[in-house]
N, C-alpha and C positions, 0 to 999 in steps of 0.2 A: 476405377479412378473417378475423380470428380468430373461433373459435366462442365462443358465449356459455357461460360457466362452463367454460372450456377444459379438456379432458382433458389437453391438452399441458402446462399448468401443473402439474396434479396429477402427471403423469409426471415432470416436472422436480423437483418437491418430493420425490418418492419416491427419485429418483436421489441427491440430496444427503443425504437421510436415511440412505441406505445407506452413505454415507461417514462416518457417525457424527455428522452435523451436524443442527441443528434447522432445519426449513423450514416457514414459515408462508405460506399461500396467501392472495392478495387482502388483503395487509396495507396498512393506511392509515398513512402516516408523515408527521409534521410536520417540515418543513424551515425554514430561515431565511426563505425567500421564499414559503412556503405549504405546503399539504398535498398529498401525492402518493399515488396508488393503485399499489402495487407488486404485480406478479404473484406473485412469490415472494421472501420475505425469508429469507436463510440466515444463521444465526449459529452460533457454537460455537468450538471450539479446533482448530487444526492445529499439531501439534508445540509445544504449550503456548502458542501465540499466539492471542489472541482475534481472530476474523474477523467481518466484517459485510458481506455481499454482497447485491446486489439482482439479481434475475433477471427479464428481460423476455422473454416467450414470444410469438413471432409464428407462429401456425399458419396461414400464408398459402399461397396458390397461386402467388404471385409473389415475386420477390426483394425483400428489404428495402432501402429507399433510405437515403441518408446522413442525411436529416432525422431518422430514428428514432434514429440513433447520436448526433446532436447533442442531441436531447431527452434521451436516456438519460444522456449526459455531464452535462448540467445538473442532472438529478435526483440523480445520484450525488454530485455536489459539494454540492448543497443539503442532503441528508440526512446527509452525512458518512460515506458508505459507503467501504470500502476498495477495492472492486472491483465491477464489474457484468458480467453475462453477457447477451448478446443472442442468443437461441436461435431458429433457423429451419432447418427441414429442406429448404427450397427454395433457400436461399442468399442472397447479398447483392449488391447492385449495386456496381460498381467504386468509385464515389464513397464508399460506406459503408465499404468495406474500407480505402481510403486514409485516411479520416477517423479510423478506429479505431487505426491504426498508432501504436505507441509511446505508447499511453494505457492507462488502467486499465479499458478496455472490451474484453472478449473476444467476438468474433463466432464462433459455432460452432453446431453442431447437437447435439441430444441423442444422436443416433446416434454422432457423433464423440466426444462426451464419454464415452460408455460405452466406446468403443474406446481412448481415450487418457486415461483418468481420471488416471493417475499424473502424467503430464507437465503436463496442464492445471491440476491443483490445485497442483502444485509451482510453476508459473509464477505462478499467482494469489497464492500465499503470498509468493513473491519480490517481487511488486509491492507487497504490504503492507509488507514489510521495506524496500523501496526508499523508500517514503514516510517511514518512520521514520528512515532514514539521512539523507535530505534535510533533515528537521526537525532532527536532531541537528547537522548542519552549520550550519544557521541559528542554532541556540541557542549553539553554540560561538563563532561569529563575533560574537554579541551579548554574550557573557559579559564581555569587558573593559569595555565601556561600562556594563553593568549594575553591575559591581563598583565602577566609578568613581563612578557616580551614587548607589550605596548608602552609600558612606562619605564621610568629609570630603574636600573638594576638595584634590587633591595637585598639580594642574597638569599631570598626564600620565595617560594611561590605564594600567590595570593591565597589567603585562608578565609573561607566563608562557610560556616557550618550549614547555612541555608542551601548552598549548592549540593552538599553531600546529602542533605535531607531530601531535596528534590530528586536527585539521582535515584535514591532508594525508592521513592514513591513511584517513579517512572518504571523502574525495574519490576516492581510488584505488578504494575499495570501491564507491562510487557508479558510477564508470565501468565497473567490472567487471560490475555488475548491468545497466547499459545494454547492454553487449555481449551478455550472456546473453539479453536480450529480443530482440536481433537474430539469435538462433540461433547465436551463435558460442561454441563450447566446444572446448577448455578456455579459461577466461578468467583473467587475472591480477587478483587482488583486493587485493594488497599486496606488501610486500617483507620478506624476513627480515633478520636482524641484519647480514648481510654484503652486502645489496643484491640478492640473488637474488629473482626474482619468485615469489610464492606463487600456485599455480595451483589452480583448482577444475575438476575434469575432468567433473563431472556436476552436475545441479541440487541433489541432496541434499548434496553436498560444499559447494556454494556457500551453501545455506541454513544449514548448520552454521557455516560461517565467518562469515557475516553476523550470525547470532545472537550469536556469541562477541564480535565487534567491537562490536555494539550494546550488549551488557551492560557491557563495559568503558567505553565512551564515556558511557553514561547514569549509571554509577557516578561517573565523573569530574565530570559536571555536578552530581550530587547533592552531592558533596563540596565543590565550589566554592560552592554555594549555602548549605551549612551553615557553611563558613568565612567567607563574606561575605554575611550575611543582608541583605535589603533594609531600608531605613529604617523601613518600616512594621512589619517583624518586630522591629526593634530598639527601637521605641517602647515605653515602659513602659505597662502596662495600667492603666486608670483603675478603681479599686475601685468 
């Protein structure tokens, strides 16, 4: 089992602090379903994006089972963290590795993190961006209904081909991000004006492309909500 007052957690905190991030040891966090004791909470900015990661440190002599991955997934969701790292120098059981695939849980060791800092943190940032891309797609899909409900009944949903075009663009980007999580580079994240695929050849290029697409999509959503305020926003204020 892990040591009391684990030096391992302190080492992990020092590693993330060396990357210019803030790391708090034995942080108690309130979630929607209760309070949780977090070994290390990491916050800060990566390439201008705010991140919030939780780090679980298992200084064990045996491989970590999948139950710990499932528990960490639940905590990550409950506290609204972007990503979680489960650290173990002895390794993970096969079930734990399968359980963590294609999720926002990274199974690794502090030793490997030190050796692969650049790619590990880039993958973590990409996952945070992926969550934003997925949310933008949901918001864009909901936008015609929101506009319809916000204004007087017209008998049909708000039609704007630019929304459909933007949704298609974001779905292409989302698929490119998924391919990158599977280790496939280069990946196509969109198409140019003549239909040729736009390729990201490395993680940094994909991060830059994703950020640019997100900025444009989020500006579009902001404009739509300004042009079509909700009924509550339209209601006159009572003095």
